[in-house]
C-alpha positions as CSV (number, residue, x, y, z in Angstrom):
1,X,-0.1,0.0,0.0
2,X,1.4,3.5,-0.8
3,X,1.8,6.4,1.5
4,X,-1.2,8.3,0.1
5,X,-3.5,5.4,0.6
6,X,-2.3,5.0,4.3
7,X,-2.7,8.7,4.8
8,X,-6.3,8.5,3.5
9,X,-7.1,6.0,6.3
10,X,-6.1,8.4,9.1
11,X,-8.6,11.0,10.5
12,X,-8.6,14.0,8.1
13,X,-6.9,16.5,10.5
14,X,-4.1,14.0,11.1
15,X,-3.7,13.4,7.5
16,X,-3.7,17.1,6.6
17,X,-0.9,17.6,9.4
18,X,1.3,14.9,8.0
19,X,0.9,16.0,4.4
20,X,1.8,19.6,5.4
21,X,4.8,18.6,7.3
22,X,6.0,16.3,4.6
23,X,5.6,19.2,2.1
24,X,7.9,21.3,4.4
25,X,5.4,23.7,5.8
26,X,6.3,25.2,9.3
27,X,4.2,24.4,12.3
28,X,2.5,27.8,12.1
29,X,0.9,26.9,8.7
30,X,-0.1,23.5,10.1
31,X,-1.6,25.1,13.1
32,X,-3.7,27.5,11.0
33,X,-4.8,24.9,8.6
34,X,-6.1,22.7,11.5
35,X,-7.4,25.5,13.6
36,X,-5.3,24.6,16.5
37,X,-2.8,26.5,18.6
38,X,0.8,26.4,17.4
39,X,1.8,24.6,20.7
40,X,-0.4,21.7,19.8
41,X,1.3,20.9,16.4
42,X,4.0,18.8,17.8
43,X,1.7,16.6,19.8
44,X,-0.7,16.4,16.9
45,X,2.1,15.2,14.6
46,X,3.1,12.7,17.3
47,X,-0.3,11.2,17.4
48,X,-0.4,11.2,13.5
49,X,3.0,9.5,13.3
50,X,1.9,6.8,15.9
51,X,-1.3,6.1,14.0
52,X,0.5,6.0,10.7
53,X,3.0,3.6,12.1
54,X,0.3,1.4,13.4
55,X,-1.3,1.3,9.9
56,X,2.0,0.4,8.3
57,X,2.5,-2.4,10.8
58,X,-0.9,-3.6,10.1
59,X,-0.3,-3.7,6.2
60,X,3.1,-5.6,6.6
61,X,1.7,-8.2,9.2
62,X,1.0,-11.8,8.1
63,X,-2.6,-11.6,9.3
64,X,-3.3,-8.4,6.9
65,X,-3.2,-10.9,3.9
66,X,-6.2,-13.0,5.1
């Protein structure tokens, strides 16, 4: 599964946060796009990364091919 497909499985706000970060946008832009305080961007990205990692693990586990 490609990265775009994995991102599409995340909640929309988390997907947007990761897409913006991966495109090189600063935290201030991410905060504005999500309507959250700038101080919340780092924790939002941590949650998004964790959920994405979980999805990646699920797609690469033997049980995912059943």
